[in-house]
Structures are given as C-alpha cells and as structure tokens.
C-alpha positions in Angstrom: -3.5 28.2 24.6 -7.2 27.8 23.8 -7.2 31.2 22.2 -4.4 30.3 19.8 -6.1 27.0 18.8 -9.4 28.8 18.2 -7.7 31.5 16.0 -6.0 28.7 13.9 -9.3 27.0 13.4 -11.1 30.2 12.3 -8.3 31.0 9.9 -8.7 27.6 8.2 -12.5 28.0 8.0 -12.2 31.4 6.4 -9.7 30.0 3.9 -12.2 27.4 2.8 -15.0 30.0 2.5 -12.7 32.2 0.4 -12.0 29.3 -2.0 -15.7 28.7 -2.5 -16.3 32.4 -3.3 -13.5 32.7 -5.7 -14.4 29.5 -7.5 -18.0 30.6 -7.8 -16.8 34.0 -9.3 -14.4 32.4 -11.7 -16.8 29.9 -13.1 -15.8 26.7 -14.8 -12.2 26.5 -15.8 -11.4 29.8 -14.1 -9.4 28.3 -11.2 -5.8 27.0 -11.6 -4.8 23.7 -10.0 -2.4 24.0 -7.1 -0.4 21.2 -8.8 1.0 23.0 -11.8 2.5 21.4 -14.9 5.8 19.8 -14.0 7.9 21.2 -16.8 10.7 23.4 -15.4 9.2 23.4 -11.9 10.4 27.1 -11.6 7.2 29.0 -12.1 4.6 29.9 -9.5 1.3 31.4 -10.7 2.9 32.4 -14.0 5.7 34.3 -12.3 9.4 33.3 -12.2 10.0 32.1 -8.7 12.7 33.9 -6.7 15.8 31.9 -5.9 15.0 32.3 -2.2 11.5 32.7 -0.8 11.0 35.8 1.3 9.3 35.2 4.6 5.5 35.7 3.9 3.2 37.3 6.4 1.6 34.6 8.5 -1.9 36.0 8.0 -1.6 35.2 4.3 -0.5 31.6 4.9 -4.1 30.3 4.7 -4.7 32.2 1.4 -6.9 30.8 -1.4 -4.0 29.2 -3.2 -2.7 27.3 -0.1 -6.3 26.3 0.8 -6.4 24.3 -2.5 -3.1 22.6 -1.6 -2.5 19.4 0.4 -2.4 21.3 3.7 -5.4 23.4 2.5 -7.3 20.1 1.9 -6.3 18.3 5.1 -5.7 21.2 7.5 -4.8 20.7 11.2 -3.2 17.3 11.9 -3.9 15.4 15.1 -3.5 11.9 16.6 -6.7 9.8 17.0 -6.6 6.2 18.1 -3.0 5.8 17.2 -3.4 7.2 13.7 -2.3 10.5 12.2 -5.5 12.2 11.0 -6.5 15.4 9.3 -8.9 18.2 10.3 -11.9 16.0 9.2 -10.8 13.1 11.3 -9.7 11.0 8.3 -6.4 9.0 8.5 -3.7 10.6 6.3 -0.3 9.3 5.3 2.5 11.8 4.7 5.3 10.9 2.3 8.2 13.1 1.6 12.0 13.8 1.7 14.4 14.7 4.4 17.2 17.1 3.7 20.8 16.0 4.5 22.5 18.1 7.1 21.8 21.7 6.1 25.3 22.8 7.1 26.6 20.7 4.2 23.7 20.4 1.7 21.6 23.4 2.5 21.7 24.6 -1.1 19.1 21.9 -1.9 16.7 23.3 0.7 14.7 26.1 -1.0 11.3 26.8 -2.4 12.1 25.8 -5.9 13.4 22.3 -5.1 10.5 21.7 -2.7 8.0 22.8 -5.3 9.5 20.4 -7.8 9.3 17.6 -5.2 5.7 18.5 -4.6 4.7 18.7 -8.3 6.9 15.9 -9.8 7.3 13.5 -7.0 4.0 14.0 -5.1 5.7 15.1 -1.9 3.4 16.4 0.8 5.9 16.7 3.7 9.5 18.0 3.9 11.9 17.4 6.7 14.6 19.9 7.3 17.5 18.2 9.2 19.4 20.7 11.4 22.3 18.9 13.0 23.2 20.0 16.5 26.8 19.1 16.4 29.2 18.4 13.5 29.3 22.1 12.6 25.6 22.3 13.2 23.4 24.6 15.2 25.3 24.6 18.5 28.4 26.2 16.8 26.5 27.9 14.0 23.1 29.2 15.3 22.5 31.0 12.0 21.4 27.7 10.5 18.0 28.4 11.9 17.6 30.9 9.1 17.7 28.0 6.6 15.1 26.2 8.7 12.9 29.2 8.6 13.3 29.4 4.8 12.2 25.8 4.5 9.2 26.3 6.8 8.1 29.5 5.0 8.5 27.7 1.6 6.4 24.8 2.9 3.6 27.1 4.1 3.6 28.9 0.7 3.6 25.6 -1.2 0.9 24.0 1.0 2.8 21.1 2.3 3.7 20.0 5.8 7.2 20.5 7.2 9.2 18.7 9.9 11.7 20.8 11.9 14.3 18.2 12.9 16.6 18.8 15.9 19.1 16.4 14.5 21.1 14.9 17.4 23.5 12.2 16.4 27.1 12.3 17.7 25.8 14.0 20.9 23.7 10.9 21.6 21.9 12.1 24.7 19.2 14.7 23.9 19.8 16.4 27.3 23.3 17.4 26.2 22.0 20.6 24.5 18.6 20.7 26.2 18.8 24.4 27.0 19.5 25.4 23.4 16.8 23.0 22.2 14.1 24.6 24.4 15.0 28.1 23.3 15.0 27.0 19.6 11.7 25.2 19.7 10.1 28.0 21.8 11.1 30.4 18.9 9.8 28.1 16.3 6.5 27.6 18.1 6.1 31.3 18.6 6.8 32.0 15.0 4.8 29.2 13.3 2.4 27.9 16.0 -0.6 29.5 14.3 -0.1 27.5 11.1 -1.1 23.9 10.6 1.9 23.1 8.5 4.6 22.6 11.1 5.6 19.3 12.9 8.3 19.4 15.6 10.9 16.6 15.8 12.7 17.2 19.0 15.3 14.4 19.1 16.4 12.7 15.9 18.3 9.6 17.1 19.1 9.2 20.7 21.9 6.7 21.0 24.7 5.5 23.2 24.3 5.0 26.9 20.7 6.5 27.0 17.3 4.9 27.3 13.7 5.9 27.1 12.9 6.1 30.8 16.0 7.7 32.2 17.0 10.2 29.5 14.6 10.4 26.5 11.2 10.6 28.1 12.2 13.2 30.8 13.7 15.4 28.0 10.6 15.0 25.8 8.3 16.0 28.7 10.3 19.3 29.2 10.4 20.0 25.4 6.7 19.3 25.0 5.8 21.7 27.8 7.9 24.4 26.2 6.3 23.9 22.8 2.7 23.6 24.2 3.0 26.9 26.0 3.1 28.5 22.5 1.5 25.9 20.2 -1.2 23.7 21.8 -2.0 21.4 19.0 0.6 20.8 16.2 2.1 17.3 16.3 5.5 16.5 18.0 7.7 13.6 16.9 9.8 12.1 19.7 12.9 9.9 18.9 13.4 6.6 20.6 16.5 4.8 21.8 19.2 3.0 19.8 19.0 5.5 16.8 15.2 5.5 17.0 14.6 1.8 16.9 13.5 1.1 20.5 9.8 1.9 19.9 8.9 -0.9 22.3 10.3 1.0 25.2 8.1 4.0 24.4 5.1 1.7 24.0 5.6 0.4 27.5 5.7 4.0 29.0 4.1 6.5 26.6 4.0 10.2 27.0 0.7 11.8 28.1 0.5 14.5 25.4 -2.2 13.4 22.9 -0.5 14.8 19.8 2.8 12.9 19.9 4.2 10.6 17.3 7.0 8.2 18.0 10.0 8.0 15.6 11.3 4.8 14.1 14.2 5.0 11.7 15.4 2.2 9.4 17.8 1.5 6.6 16.8 -1.3 4.3 20.2 -2.9 4.2 20.5 -3.2 7.9 17.0 -3.4 9.5 14.4 -6.0 8.6 11.4 -8.0 9.8 12.4 -7.8 13.5 12.0 -4.0 13.5 8.7 -4.2 11.6 7.5 -6.6 14.3 8.4 -4.0 16.9 6.4 -1.4 15.0 3.3 -3.7 14.7 3.4 -4.5 18.4 3.7 -0.8 19.4 0.9 0.2 17.1 -1.3 -2.6 18.5 -0.7 -0.9 21.9 -2.1 2.3 20.4 1.2 4.1 19.7 1.3 6.5 16.7 4.4 5.9 14.6 6.2 8.2 12.2 9.2 6.9 10.2 10.8 10.3 10.0 14.0 8.9 8.4 14.6 5.9 6.3 17.1 4.9 3.6 17.5 2.4 0.8 21.1 1.8 1.9 22.6 0.3 5.0 22.6 2.2 8.3 25.7 4.2 7.3 23.9 5.9 4.5 26.0 3.9 2.0 26.0 0.3 0.7 23.3 -0.9 -1.7 20.8 0.4 -2.5 18.8 -2.5 -1.2 15.6 -1.9 -3.3 14.0 -5.3 -2.7 14.2 -4.8 1.0 13.2 -1.2 0.7 10.0 -2.2 -1.2 9.1 -4.6 1.7 9.3 -1.5 3.9 7.3 0.9 1.7 4.6 -1.8 1.3 4.6 -2.3 5.0 4.2 1.5 5.7 1.5 1.9 3.0 -0.5 -1.0 4.5 -0.5 0.6 7.9 -0.7 4.2 6.9 2.7 5.1 8.5 4.0 8.5 7.3 7.6 8.7 6.2 10.5 10.9 5.1 13.3 9.5 3.0 17.0 10.3 3.6 18.2 12.3 1.8 17.8 15.2 -0.7 21.5 15.5 -1.6 24.0 14.7 -4.3 26.4 13.1 -2.0 28.3 10.1 -3.4 26.5 7.6 -1.2 23.7 5.1 -1.9 21.0 6.8 0.1 21.4 10.2 -1.7 18.5 10.8 -4.0 20.4 12.9 -6.6 23.3 12.3 -8.9 26.5 14.4 -8.3 26.1 17.9 -9.7 22.3 17.8 -9.9 20.6 21.2 -9.9 19.9 22.9 -6.5 16.4 24.0 -7.6 14.7 20.9 -9.0 13.9 20.1 -12.6 15.8 16.8 -12.3 15.7 14.4 -15.2 15.9 10.6 -14.6 19.6 10.8 -15.4 20.0 13.2 -12.5 18.4 10.9 -10.0 20.3 8.1 -8.2 18.9 4.6 -8.2 17.6 5.4 -4.7 16.0 8.7 -5.9 14.2 6.9 -8.8 12.8 4.3 -6.4 11.7 6.8 -3.8 10.0 9.0 -6.4 8.0 6.0 -7.5 7.0 5.1 -4.0 6.0 8.7 -3.2 3.8 8.8 -6.3 2.2 5.4 -5.6 -1.1 5.3 -3.9 -1.5 9.0 -3.5 -5.0 8.7 -2.1 -3.7 9.2 1.4 -6.2 6.9 2.9 -4.0 6.2 5.9 -4.1 2.4 5.6 -5.8 0.0 8.0 -5.4 -0.6 11.7 -2.6 -3.0 12.1 -2.5 -6.3 14.0 0.6 -8.1 15.0 1.6 -9.9 11.9 3.7 -12.8 13.2 4.2 -14.5 16.5 6.7 -13.3 19.0 10.1 -14.8 19.4 10.3 -18.3 21.0 11.8 -18.0 24.5 13.3 -20.5 27.0 14.7 -23.1 24.5 16.7 -25.8 26.2 18.4 -28.9 24.7 19.0 -32.1 26.7 21.3 -34.7 25.0 20.6 -38.4 25.4 21.6 -41.6 23.7 21.2 -40.9 19.9 18.6 -38.2 20.6 18.2 -34.6 21.8 15.1 -33.4 23.7 14.1 -29.8 23.0 11.7 -27.8 25.2 10.6 -24.1 25.0 8.0 -21.8 26.3 4.7 -21.6 24.5 4.6 -18.5 22.3 1.7 -16.1 22.0 0.0 -16.2 18.6 1.7 -19.4 17.5 -0.2 -21.9 15.4 2.8 -24.3 15.2 6.6 -24.4 15.5 9.5 -25.1 13.2 12.7 -26.7 14.5 15.9 -25.9 12.7 19.2 -27.8 13.1 22.8 -27.4 12.1 25.6 -29.9 12.5 28.8 -28.5 13.9 29.6 -25.2 12.1 27.4 -26.0 9.2 24.3 -24.1 8.0 20.8 -24.5 9.4 18.2 -26.6 7.7 14.6 -27.3 8.7 14.3 -30.4 10.8 10.6 -30.5 11.5 7.6 -28.3 10.7 4.0 -28.3 12.0 4.9 -29.0 15.7 1.9 -28.1 17.8 3.4 -28.6 21.3 6.3 -26.7 23.0 8.6 -29.7 22.8 10.3 -32.0 20.3 12.7 -34.8 20.4 15.3 -35.2 17.6 15.6 -38.9 17.2 17.9 -38.7 14.2 20.8 -37.3 16.1 24.1 -39.3 16.0 26.2 -39.9 19.1 29.4 -38.0 19.2 28.2 -35.2 16.9 27.5 -31.7 18.0 24.2 -30.1 16.9 22.9 -26.5 17.0 19.2 -25.8 17.3 16.8 -22.9 16.9 13.0 -22.9 17.1 10.6 -20.5 15.4 6.9 -19.9 15.9 4.5 -19.8 12.9 0.9 -18.6 12.2 -1.1 -17.7 9.1 0.7 -14.3 8.9 4.2 -15.9 8.8 7.1 -16.9 10.9 8.4 -15.0 13.9 12.0 -14.4 14.9 13.9 -17.6 15.7 14.9 -18.4 19.3 18.4 -18.1 20.7 20.6 -20.9 19.6 21.2 -23.9 21.9 23.7 -26.8 21.3 23.8 -30.5 22.3 26.1 -33.5 21.8 24.3 -36.9 22.2 26.4 -39.7 23.8 25.6 -43.3 24.8 25.1 -42.3 28.4 21.6 -41.2 29.2 22.7 -39.1 32.1 24.2 -36.3 30.0 23.1 -33.0 31.4 21.9 -30.0 29.4 24.6 -28.4 27.3 26.0 -24.9 27.5 27.2 -24.8 31.1 28.7 -21.5 32.2 32.5 -21.2 32.0 35.2 -18.6 31.9 37.5 -20.6 29.7 38.9 -19.5 26.4 37.4 -22.4 24.4 38.7 -22.7 20.9 37.6 -19.5 19.2 37.6 -18.6 15.5 36.7 -15.3 14.0 34.3 -15.2 11.0 34.4 -11.9 9.0 32.6 -10.2 6.1 32.0 -6.7 4.9 28.7 -4.9 4.2 29.9 -3.3 1.0 32.9 -3.5 -1.3 33.6 0.2 -1.6 37.1 0.7 -0.2 37.1 4.5 -0.5 33.9 5.7 1.1 33.3 7.3 4.4 32.8 4.3 6.6 34.4 1.0 7.6 31.8 -1.8 7.8 33.2 -5.0 9.2 30.9 -7.7 10.4 32.1 -10.3 12.9 30.9 -13.6 14.2 32.9 -15.3 16.9 32.6 -19.1 16.9 33.5 -21.3 19.8 34.5 -24.8 18.7 35.5 -25.8 22.2 33.7 -27.9 24.8 33.1 -25.0 27.3 31.2 -21.8 27.1 33.2 -18.6 26.9 32.3 -15.5 29.0 32.1 -12.6 26.5 33.2 -10.2 29.2 36.7 -11.8 28.8 36.7 -11.4 25.0 38.0 -8.6 22.8 38.3 -8.2 19.1 40.7 -5.8 17.4 40.3 -4.6 13.8 43.4 -2.9 12.3 43.4 -0.1 9.7 44.7 3.4 9.0 42.8 6.5 10.0 44.0 8.9 7.3 44.1 12.5 8.7 44.0 11.3 12.3 40.6 12.9 13.0 38.4 11.7 15.8 36.1 8.8 15.0 32.7 7.3 16.0 31.8 3.6 16.3 28.2 2.3 15.8 27.0 -1.2 16.3 24.1 -1.3 13.9 22.9 -4.7 14.9 24.1 -7.6 17.0 22.4 -10.9 17.8 23.8 -10.6 21.3 22.3 -7.1 21.6 23.9 -4.0 20.2 23.9 -2.4 23.6 26.3 -5.1 24.8 28.9 -4.1 22.3 31.4 -1.4 23.3 34.3 0.0 21.3 37.6 1.9 22.0 40.0 3.4 19.4 43.8 3.0 19.8 47.1 3.4 18.1 49.2 0.4 17.2 52.7 0.3 18.6 55.3 0.9 15.9 52.7 2.3 13.4 52.9 -0.7 11.0 51.9 0.0 7.4 48.1 -0.5 7.0 47.6 -0.9 10.7 48.5 2.4 12.4 45.1 2.4 14.1 42.7 -0.1 15.6 39.2 -0.4 17.0 38.8 -2.8 19.9 35.4 -4.3 20.6 34.5 -5.5 24.1 31.3 -7.0 25.5 29.4 -6.2 28.7 27.3 -9.4 28.9 26.7 -12.8 27.3 28.5 -16.1 26.6 29.5 -18.0 23.6 28.1 -21.5 24.2 30.2 -24.6 23.5 30.1 -25.3 19.8 28.1 -22.1 19.4 28.7 -18.5 18.2 27.8 -14.9 18.9 25.9 -14.4 15.7 26.4 -11.3 13.6 28.0 -8.2 15.0 27.4 -5.4 12.4 30.0 -2.6 13.0 30.3 0.8 11.4 33.1 3.4 11.9 33.0 7.0 10.7 35.3 9.9 11.0 33.8 12.8 12.8 34.0 15.0 9.7 32.6 12.2 7.5 35.6 12.3 5.2 36.6 9.1 3.3 38.8 6.2 4.3 41.2 4.4 2.0 40.9 0.7 3.0 42.9 -0.6 0.1 45.9 -1.5 2.1 44.3 -1.8 5.5 45.6 -4.8 7.5 42.2 -6.2 8.6 40.3 -5.4 5.4 39.6 -8.1 2.8 38.2 -6.9 -0.5 35.3 -8.8 -1.9 34.5 -10.7 1.4 30.8 -10.4 1.2 30.1 -13.8 2.8 31.4 -15.0 6.1 34.8 -16.7 6.2 37.5 -17.3 8.7 39.9 -14.3 8.8 43.1 -14.2 10.9 43.9 -10.5 10.2 41.5 -9.4 12.9 42.5 -10.6 16.3 40.5 -12.2 19.1 41.8 -11.9 22.7 40.7 -13.8 25.8 41.8 -12.3 29.1 44.1 -10.0 27.0 46.0 -13.0 25.4 45.7 -13.8 21.7 43.2 -16.6 21.2 42.9 -16.3 17.4 44.5 -14.3 14.6 47.8 -12.7 13.8 48.8 -9.3 15.2 50.4 -6.9 12.7 
C-alpha cells in the first residue's frame, strides 16, 4: 500500500515540475487557462470534443493540462482535524452536481456536460449516482461502464468525482455487500493511483437499520477492501435514516483516517434540527460531506424552497462543508436542475435551467476561493429535556432539566387546540410558574433554550388544566383509552399528478386521558394506478420517524378513488390528554417512480396546504373507527 501512495505522490510532483518547465518555455501569454471561454462548452484545446470520452491512459492523468486544473492545484485530498484538506494541508470546499440515476438519466453524464458545469457553473466535483436496485447495477452490471466514463472524464477535466453506490429501496447496505465489495475493488484497482476519485459506499441506509448493527460493520468491510488497493483516497460513508443520523456516527466513529460521513437534506423537509446535528458532530471532530441535497422536499419534488435552501448553502459555506446537489436531469420535478428537453451536452441557457438549477449555479459560483470555512462550534443550545407541568389553583408550575449552552429560556403556551405564543422570555432558572392560568382551561406548554447564537429546539409538549384543588397531580397520566381523537391533515405540495403522495398528519387528543399510540392506526385511501409495488417513507415525525410503520392494502369492494390504502401504525409513544402527536410527514412512491393521479382520490384534498380537520382519512383505536368516515 505504501508503494502505491508513494507513486501517486511522485506523479503529482512531476506534474507540477512539468507545468513550470512548459510555462517557462512558453513565456508570457503562451499558456492557455484550464478554464476556457464558456461559449458553446464543446471545445477542448481548440478541438471538437468527442461525444464520449475514450478512456485515457492513467499515466497521462497528471499531464500538464490537468495539473493547471482544480485537481492539479489541490492534489491529493485527506482529512485533517475533521476538515477536508488538499495536498498542502489547506481546507478545501468541493461544490458540484450529482447525476440522477444513470439507468434513467445517464445521457447527461458525459465529458461535455461535465466540462460545461466546470466552466460555466464553477463545478469542482461530480457525483455519479449508480442505483443498486430499481433497474440499477444489480440487474444491469453494465452500468459501471457509465461510471467509468464519468471518472475518466473527471480525470481529464481536472475535477474530483464521487462514485456513489446508490442504495435506496434496498435500505440495508449489507443486502448487496458481495457485489459492492467486488465493484469497489475494481474501481480502486483501476483508479486508485489518481487523486480524483472519492468512494461513496452507501448512499442512504434506511428502514430497520442503524449505525452500530448494520452500517458500521458494512463500512469496515468495504473500507478494508478499498484500502487494499487504494490507501489514501477519501471514502464517504452514509448514515442512518437516509443519511441523517450523523449523531450516531459521531458517537462511534470509524478508525480509518480518511473517512467522511454523509448527511443528506432537502430544503423543504429538513431544517435547523439537522443543522444542529451537523454542528454537534463536527464539534466532536467528525468530517461531514453533504453528498446529496435538494431545493425540494425529500421526495425530490415540491417547491423549490429557495429561502430555506439559501440557509443551508450559507451554513455549508460558513463551515466549509463540501456538497453535491441533486440532480443533473431534466425530470419534471422541483429538484431537477434542467428544464425538460435540455441538451445532454451542456451549453444551457438560463431558459434551459429550472428555478433550482439557476439557484444552484449561483451558489456554486459564489465564494469560489475554496477556503474551507472556519472550525464550527455548536450554534444553539441543545433541546430542553424533562419538562413537567403541575397544575394548581389558577396556576401551572413548570420544571425542566438545565440545558447545556443555555443563557436563558423561553416558555411558550397554547390554550386548548390553539396556536402557541410566547408566554415569558429571559428566564434564567430551570423552572417557571404560569400565574395567569385560568381554572378549568387546558393549556399546552413548550420550553426552548436560548443563547447568543439563537434558540434551540423546543421541548416535548406537556399539558395541564388548573383547578381550584391544590392537590391536582401532574397531567398526562398513562392510559390505553381511546380519548377523543381528531385527525388534522395537510399536503406538502399541490401537484396532483406527480410521482408521490405527500400527506402530513397530526393526531389530536381532545380527551382527558392519554392514548397509547401502539393502539392507534391511520388509513389514507387512494388509487394506485397500474398496481405496481410501492414504498413508504416517513420523512420526519415529531414522535420519531423510526416509530412510524406502514402497510399497504386493498379496500374491500374497490370503491372509486379508494381502491388502495396505506395504513400507518406506531411502535411507541402516547398522545397526551389535550395534546397531539405533532407532524407526521409521509411520502409514498411507486417502485418504478411513475406518476399518480390524485384528482379523485378519496383521502386527497386539493389545496390543503395548512392543517385542518379531515374526515376522509380514518383513525382507528384497537381496530375500531375513532375518527373519520370509511369509503
């Protein structure tokens, strides 16, 4: 392994010496910039570029022209003190695009399109997404030829390239571990002597998998396979819950020194809570790479949410976090960078870019100094824990655990099913008594911690109902009763003919007893046109996405608009008296990603972008209807 690393270093040194000699011979003005004029984007050193790059000889991959490029300037990447750094030890931020699945949109993955992205967008890294399932590599191994085409193009263009083993529907990276090891062994043998390649060994682990039991053991095996051929190029490792559980990796990191940990976000779904996780992980020394993010919601559609996306790109710029945007495709969804029918080979005008594509191009071009940002600190306090509410005579006493990093606390209150307002700011102790409460009324409370950097995530909600008796015990006793449940419903986008169903639920308990969620189910009725298999994703839930399970079924009698249903169930949690579950963000796709027609679906309500009661989705307690009307 040391021999291969030594040979790579010597190759880079010789390339720099060759540049110096050629520049000296050429004299002033005699050397062309590696970033050419961005007119057609189809010329390379004055020659018409071929429609497909032939595989160059690896010995030529550190040629004088590539040495003047981004990779030629920065060379071998490594991880130092939780930062991605170049051959000189300077922090570097990579910014680029991810392809969509190359089995569907592989025509956009070629040297010409990548050159245009380099020259017109400022791209310095390209991610080639090779799905394992969904007609991907497992059933069509020839897709690796497209991967090699992308890697060869990146080497010739002098940019970095991420080879993405894109698990998604398979969930557990161990499902195809044998094929994964063989694939990455071949990639490392073929490209391990070049500084361009970055290996991403598990895109988005999801489902019933976690870091310690499935992901980390898989990563250890894959890293050993790669390191036997390539001792030093970076490896990106996905994390649990679609690469959001970075905190689990921070608690038990891998031993390899050149590992980056993946975080994926979509601006319409993931917000400050995930940024807090990233900050906390980086403060523990973890190197983070956002190898996939989108301006849409987590389905790839809805939006684009550009205000929220700008918060994310500013966050990543400030911390020097490298990223790849999803996706280089003309698919009719919000996250696609290109308008339908855009050229496969670049040269795109503004009219040929989607709103997302225009935004991402601006962000890629911004701050191109690649300074790598500054070492982060945790920006806000952690979530308040241990909140309790004790009702008394015209008062409610609140207590909570002191929170690390808090300068003060904010108490928020809502009456009955109303909205929250700030009751008191600037509280410096971990307790507060609400002396404005009225006997006989039910109140809901949350507490947040604040410091000079901002406010942390609010606590879990508690409820209380003050009465004249001073002996009232704390509210929210456990119960297995049905309470008085109502279902609040909204949708994440108002497109009734795209490739996803996006209902969002919130179950409210207006009764006097808590309800055990293990006894609760929710059915959403619709029609699955074509009858193909489907996948359910809980993108986010206040009660914990891992506690939400789903099963698909057929409705008896096949009523119009309700031939199918998805039934949600819960593995843990309670709905407190006069409380609620909070948002449960659901997403349903067909396995072939074809479109639904929701227009006449029984449980779909067009335009319902804000929560409201909706009796066309049905809540069951102990298998009996507790709310709603069955079709």
